[in-house]
C-alpha positions in Angstrom: 12.2 -112.6 -238.9 15.1 -110.0 -239.8 17.6 -109.8 -237.0 20.4 -107.6 -235.5 23.0 -108.1 -233.3 23.1 -106.9 -229.5 26.5 -106.5 -229.7 26.8 -102.2 -228.6 28.7 -100.2 -231.9 27.2 -96.8 -231.5 26.5 -95.0 -228.5 25.7 -91.5 -228.3 24.0 -89.4 -225.0 20.7 -89.3 -228.2 20.1 -93.0 -227.7 22.5 -95.0 -225.1 21.4 -98.2 -226.0 21.2 -99.0 -229.1 22.1 -101.9 -231.0 23.6 -101.2 -234.5 26.0 -103.8 -236.9 27.2 -101.8 -239.7 27.6 -103.2 -242.6 31.2 -104.1 -244.0 31.0 -102.0 -246.8 31.2 -98.9 -245.1 33.3 -98.9 -242.8 36.6 -101.0 -244.7 35.6 -102.5 -248.2 35.4 -105.7 -248.9 37.7 -108.0 -247.0 37.2 -106.3 -244.0 35.4 -106.7 -240.9 35.0 -104.6 -238.6 34.1 -105.3 -234.6 30.8 -104.4 -235.1 30.6 -106.6 -237.5 31.6 -109.7 -235.2 29.0 -111.3 -233.5 30.1 -112.5 -230.1 29.7 -116.3 -229.4 29.7 -118.3 -226.3 29.3 -121.7 -226.7 27.4 -123.8 -224.1 28.1 -127.7 -223.2 31.7 -127.6 -225.1 32.9 -130.9 -224.6 31.6 -132.8 -227.4 29.9 -131.5 -230.5 29.9 -128.1 -228.9 33.3 -127.7 -229.6 33.1 -128.5 -233.0 29.9 -125.9 -233.4 32.6 -123.5 -232.5 35.4 -124.1 -234.6 32.6 -123.7 -237.5 32.1 -120.3 -235.9 35.7 -119.1 -235.4 35.4 -115.7 -237.7 33.2 -114.6 -234.6 34.5 -113.9 -231.3 34.1 -116.5 -229.4 33.9 -114.8 -226.2 32.6 -117.2 -223.4 33.1 -121.3 -222.7 29.9 -123.0 -220.2 30.9 -126.3 -219.5 29.8 -127.6 -216.1 32.0 -130.4 -216.7 35.4 -128.2 -216.9 37.9 -130.9 -217.3 35.8 -132.6 -220.4 35.8 -129.0 -221.2 39.2 -128.3 -221.4 40.3 -128.5 -225.2 37.7 -126.1 -225.9 38.7 -124.2 -222.7 42.8 -124.1 -224.5 42.1 -123.6 -228.2 39.7 -119.9 -226.6 42.2 -118.7 -223.8 40.6 -115.2 -224.6 37.0 -116.3 -223.8 35.8 -116.1 -220.2 34.7 -119.7 -218.9 31.3 -120.7 -216.8 30.1 -123.7 -215.2 26.2 -122.2 -214.5 24.9 -120.5 -217.4 22.3 -118.8 -215.6 25.1 -116.6 -214.3 27.1 -116.4 -217.5 24.1 -115.3 -219.1 23.2 -112.7 -216.2 26.7 -111.5 -215.3 28.6 -111.5 -219.2 26.8 -108.3 -220.6 28.5 -108.7 -224.5 27.1 -112.1 -225.4 25.5 -111.7 -228.4 24.4 -115.2 -229.5 24.9 -119.0 -227.8 25.6 -121.8 -229.2 23.4 -125.0 -227.0 24.9 -128.2 -227.4 24.8 -129.9 -224.4 22.7 -133.0 -223.1 19.3 -133.2 -224.6 17.2 -132.9 -221.8 18.9 -129.6 -221.1 18.2 -127.9 -224.2 14.7 -126.4 -224.1 15.6 -124.9 -220.6 19.4 -123.4 -221.4 17.4 -121.9 -225.4 14.8 -120.3 -223.5 16.6 -118.6 -221.4 19.1 -117.7 -223.6 16.3 -116.4 -225.9 14.6 -114.1 -222.9 18.2 -112.8 -222.5 17.9 -111.4 -226.3 20.5 -113.8 -227.7 20.5 -115.3 -230.6 20.2 -119.2 -230.5 22.0 -122.2 -232.1 20.8 -125.4 -230.1 22.2 -129.2 -231.1 19.2 -131.6 -232.1 16.9 -132.3 -231.2 16.1 -128.6 -230.2 14.1 -130.5 -226.7 13.3 -133.2 -225.0 9.5 -133.1 -225.5 7.4 -132.1 -227.6 5.4 -129.3 -225.8 8.9 -127.6 -225.3 9.6 -127.8 -229.2 6.4 -126.1 -229.4 7.1 -123.2 -226.3 10.4 -122.9 -227.4 9.3 -122.3 -231.4 7.4 -120.0 -230.4 9.3 -118.1 -227.6 12.0 -117.9 -230.4 9.0 -116.2 -233.1 8.5 -113.6 -231.5 11.4 -112.6 -229.6 13.0 -111.6 -233.1 15.4 -113.0 -232.0 18.1 -115.7 -234.8 17.8 -119.4 -234.2 19.3 -122.2 -235.6 19.6 -126.4 -234.9 22.2 -128.3 -235.6 21.0 -130.3 -238.6 23.7 -129.3 -240.9 22.5 -131.5 -243.7 20.0 -129.0 -244.9 22.7 -126.7 -246.2 23.6 -129.1 -248.6 23.1 -129.5 -252.2 21.8 -133.2 -252.3 18.7 -131.8 -250.2 17.9 -129.1 -253.0 18.5 -131.7 -255.7 15.6 -133.9 -253.7 13.1 -131.6 -253.0 13.8 -130.2 -256.9 13.0 -133.6 -258.2 10.1 -135.2 -256.1 8.5 -132.1 -257.0 9.3 -132.5 -261.3 7.3 -135.4 -260.1 10.6 -137.9 -261.1 9.2 -141.1 -259.4 5.5 -140.3 -259.3 3.4 -139.8 -256.1 5.2 -140.7 -253.5 3.6 -142.5 -250.9 6.3 -145.1 -249.1 9.5 -143.9 -247.4 11.7 -146.2 -245.3 14.7 -144.3 -243.6 17.2 -145.9 -241.7 20.4 -145.9 -238.9 22.9 -147.8 -237.7 22.7 -145.7 -234.7 22.7 -145.6 -231.8 26.4 -146.9 -231.4 26.7 -146.7 -227.2 25.3 -149.3 -224.8 21.6 -149.3 -224.7 19.1 -151.5 -223.5 20.4 -151.1 -220.1 19.2 -151.3 -215.7 19.8 -147.8 -214.1 23.4 -148.4 -212.4 23.3 -148.9 -208.3 26.6 -148.1 -207.7 27.5 -144.2 -206.4 31.1 -143.8 -207.7 32.3 -140.0 -206.5 32.0 -137.3 -208.5 34.5 -136.4 -210.4 36.6 -133.1 -209.0 35.5 -130.6 -212.1 32.2 -131.5 -212.4 29.2 -129.8 -211.1 27.0 -133.1 -210.6 23.9 -130.7 -209.8 23.8 -128.8 -213.0 23.9 -131.7 -215.2 21.7 -133.0 -214.0 20.2 -130.0 -214.6 16.0 -130.3 -215.1 16.0 -134.5 -214.7 14.9 -136.1 -211.7 18.3 -136.6 -209.8 20.8 -139.5 -210.5 23.7 -140.2 -208.7 26.7 -139.5 -210.7 28.2 -142.6 -213.1 29.9 -142.4 -215.8 26.9 -145.0 -217.7 25.5 -141.3 -218.3 28.6 -138.5 -218.5 30.2 -138.2 -220.3 29.0 -139.4 -224.0 26.4 -142.2 -222.4 23.7 -140.0 -221.5 21.5 -140.6 -225.1 20.9 -144.1 -224.2 18.5 -143.0 -221.3 14.9 -142.2 -221.2 15.8 -139.3 -218.6 18.4 -137.4 -220.7 18.7 -138.5 -224.2 16.4 -139.0 -227.5 18.3 -142.4 -227.9 19.3 -143.6 -231.5 15.8 -142.1 -233.0 16.2 -138.6 -231.9 20.5 -138.6 -232.3 19.7 -139.0 -236.0 16.2 -138.9 -236.8 16.9 -135.1 -237.0 19.3 -135.5 -239.7 17.9 -138.1 -242.3 13.7 -136.8 -241.6 14.7 -133.4 -242.3 14.5 -133.6 -246.7 12.3 -136.2 -246.2 9.7 -133.2 -244.1 11.1 -130.6 -247.2 10.7 -132.4 -249.7 7.3 -134.4 -249.0 6.0 -130.7 -247.0 4.9 -133.6 -244.1 3.3 -131.8 -241.4 2.1 -133.1 -238.3 1.4 -137.2 -238.1 -1.9 -138.4 -237.8 -0.3 -141.5 -236.4 2.8 -143.1 -235.1 3.5 -147.0 -233.9 6.5 -148.6 -232.4 8.1 -151.6 -231.9 11.3 -152.6 -230.5 13.8 -154.7 -229.2 13.4 -156.3 -225.9 15.4 -156.6 -223.3 14.6 -158.4 -219.8 16.7 -157.6 -216.2 17.8 -160.4 -214.4 14.9 -161.1 -212.0 12.3 -159.7 -213.9 9.3 -161.2 -215.5 8.5 -162.1 -218.7 5.4 -160.3 -219.0 6.5 -157.1 -218.1 9.5 -157.0 -220.3 10.0 -153.2 -220.7 12.9 -151.2 -219.8 12.1 -148.1 -218.1 15.3 -146.9 -217.4 16.8 -146.8 -220.7 16.2 -146.7 -224.9 16.0 -150.8 -226.3 18.5 -152.0 -228.6 16.6 -151.3 -231.5 13.3 -149.8 -232.7 11.6 -150.0 -235.6 8.9 -146.7 -235.8 5.7 -146.9 -238.2 4.0 -142.6 -239.2 0.9 -141.9 -241.0 0.6 -138.5 -242.7 -2.3 -137.2 -244.3 -2.8 -135.9 -247.8 -1.6 -132.2 -248.0 -0.2 -129.4 -250.9 -1.3 -131.5 -253.7 0.8 -134.5 -251.9 -1.5 -138.1 -251.8 -1.1 -139.8 -247.4 2.3 -141.2 -247.1 3.4 -143.8 -244.8 7.0 -143.1 -242.7 9.3 -146.0 -241.5 12.1 -145.9 -239.4 14.4 -148.8 -238.4 17.5 -148.1 -236.5 20.0 -150.4 -234.8 20.9 -152.3 -237.1 17.3 -152.9 -238.8 16.9 -152.0 -242.3 14.4 -152.2 -245.1 14.4 -155.0 -247.6 16.5 -153.7 -250.6 14.7 -153.2 -253.1 14.6 -155.2 -256.8 15.7 -151.8 -258.7 19.0 -151.4 -256.9 22.3 -153.5 -258.8 24.2 -156.0 -257.2 26.8 -154.1 -255.4 25.7 -150.9 -254.7 25.0 -150.1 -250.9 22.1 -149.3 -249.0 22.9 -145.5 -247.9 25.7 -144.8 -246.5 27.7 -145.3 -242.6 24.9 -143.2 -241.2 21.6 -144.6 -242.4 19.8 -143.5 -245.7 16.8 -143.6 -247.3 14.0 -144.6 -249.1 11.4 -143.1 -251.3 8.5 -145.3 -253.2 7.2 -143.3 -255.8 4.2 -144.7 -258.6 6.4 -144.1 -261.3 10.0 -145.3 -259.7 12.6 -145.0 -256.3 14.9 -142.5 -255.2 17.2 -143.5 -252.8 19.6 -141.4 -251.0 22.1 -141.9 -247.8 22.2 -140.1 -244.5 22.3 -135.9 -243.9 20.7 -134.0 -246.3 20.7 -136.8 -248.2 24.0 -136.9 -249.7 24.1 -139.3 -253.1 20.4 -138.5 -254.1 20.2 -141.4 -256.7 16.6 -142.4 -259.3 17.9 -146.3 -259.1 17.8 -148.2 -261.0 20.8 -146.1 -262.3 19.8 -146.6 -265.8 16.4 -144.5 -264.9 19.0 -142.2 -263.3 20.8 -141.6 -266.6 17.5 -141.2 -268.6 15.9 -138.8 -266.0 15.9 -135.0 -267.4 16.9 -132.8 -264.1 14.9 -129.8 -263.7 16.2 -126.0 -263.9 17.3 -125.2 -260.4 14.6 -123.3 -258.3 15.7 -123.6 -254.7 18.5 -120.8 -253.3 21.7 -122.8 -252.2 23.1 -122.4 -248.7 26.0 -120.8 -247.8 27.2 -123.0 -245.4 25.4 -124.3 -242.2 27.3 -122.1 -240.0 27.7 -119.0 -242.2 23.7 -119.1 -242.1 23.1 -118.9 -238.3 25.6 -116.1 -238.6 24.4 -113.8 -241.4 21.1 -114.3 -239.3 22.9 -112.8 -235.9 23.9 -110.0 -238.4 20.2 -108.8 -239.6 19.9 -111.3 -243.3 17.8 -114.0 -243.9 16.5 -116.4 -241.8 19.1 -119.2 -241.7 17.7 -122.4 -243.4 16.7 -124.9 -240.4 15.5 -121.8 -237.6 13.3 -122.8 -234.7 10.3 -121.9 -237.1 10.8 -124.9 -238.7 12.9 -127.0 -236.6 10.7 -127.2 -234.2 8.3 -129.1 -235.9 10.4 -131.5 -237.4 11.5 -131.9 -234.1 8.1 -133.0 -232.9 7.7 -135.5 -235.9 11.0 -137.4 -234.5 9.9 -136.8 -230.5 6.7 -138.6 -231.2 8.4 -141.2 -231.8 11.0 -141.5 -229.3 7.4 -141.3 -227.2 6.2 -144.1 -228.5 8.2 -146.7 -227.7 6.2 -146.0 -224.0 3.5 -148.0 -225.4 2.2 -150.8 -226.9 -0.3 -149.4 -229.4 -0.3 -147.5 -232.3 -0.7 -143.3 -231.2 -3.3 -142.0 -232.9 -1.9 -137.5 -232.6 -4.0 -134.2 -232.3 -1.9 -132.2 -232.9 -3.8 -128.8 -232.1 -4.4 -130.2 -228.9 -1.3 -131.7 -227.9 -2.8 -135.1 -226.9 -3.5 -138.1 -227.6 -7.6 -139.2 -227.9 -7.1 -142.9 -228.0 -4.4 -143.5 -225.7 -4.7 -140.3 -222.2 -1.8 -142.7 -220.4 0.2 -140.9 -223.3 -1.1 -137.6 -222.6 2.2 -136.8 -219.4 4.7 -137.8 -222.0 3.8 -134.9 -224.3 5.4 -133.2 -221.3 7.5 -133.8 -218.7 7.7 -132.5 -214.7 11.0 -130.4 -214.0 13.1 -131.6 -211.0 12.1 -128.5 -207.6 14.3 -125.4 -209.1 14.0 -125.1 -211.9 11.5 -124.3 -215.1 11.3 -123.8 -219.0 
């Protein structure tokens, strides 16, 4: 998937609409970056993680900033005074013609419609995790990106880390034999969850376009329980603790274990009983629970045996393995992963499998590491920039991010049902649970489409 920028560099009477990036060495040698070798980037949703992403991309031109809340986006607006400011991404994509690429870092429910609009406009796209809010969105967005031949990347920074590659090389080398069980966890959510929908209606802040913030979701009156920063805990807008951290933590697992689509998924959760609700109907239909466990079954694939993947969040953890020495922690502040193999165990941290070690440490010291076989990364954001300029596809482009997002969203969806869901990835249906099929996608609010 070789990509070139849409920024016009050479115009002639013969080719008035040609788009070309001239290599740096042709124009100025080492250290020279010509205007044509720089990507014009627009940030969409720049008040939080989007602003952090833009800081990693400042070697390029930040030409536009779009956010429905101009007060929340104030830091980014001040940092990039030359960038044109918008509130409606549709208007920006239509009217500002110098944009080559966009960074999408809105709440989860708007990732897909904004990313799809950018792809259809011919822009390269970097979208924060999870790539989409529904499984169908992930499938359609993956297909659209491949057909449009644009450079894409999902904001799963750990994919570029060294430890993620070491994990793959060791697993493939048979360091712990055949892996049949994996435990992954995160302390998230670190925001309120298990709440009931607020009923009061405070006034909408002056610089916030609430209708645009709601976007494709069912309309809810403005409330600070949703924005800013609290949206992750609500079904309509976020994907809970699993959606927030699952793409980070599952990515090295899926890579090392060559996971495809799971055969089934089953979930359990902490119970929240709102005041006045009967115990026989305890499920909160507005917000995600405070803690969850999710269990995936994957079939045998590419020389790997079937494997069960267990997820824990909200403070829940797997049992500490006997091989772990006293005083050693399980994972890091963001979570961890334990791989259980026929010949031993590997314990890692969260993002990109940081801190990957065979346990106990005595076995780690005995292990003869294989030669490095995977190409090392130039950096997560730089991968995407290089892809925008016609280089190799970024490491976690949509072709890879789509299936990963589907795994995460299957776990999110399983939280709505009290049964093991059998999954048919080709038809995008649950053969044993037709009641779950409508949740593979969602009905967009009137006036919106994918």
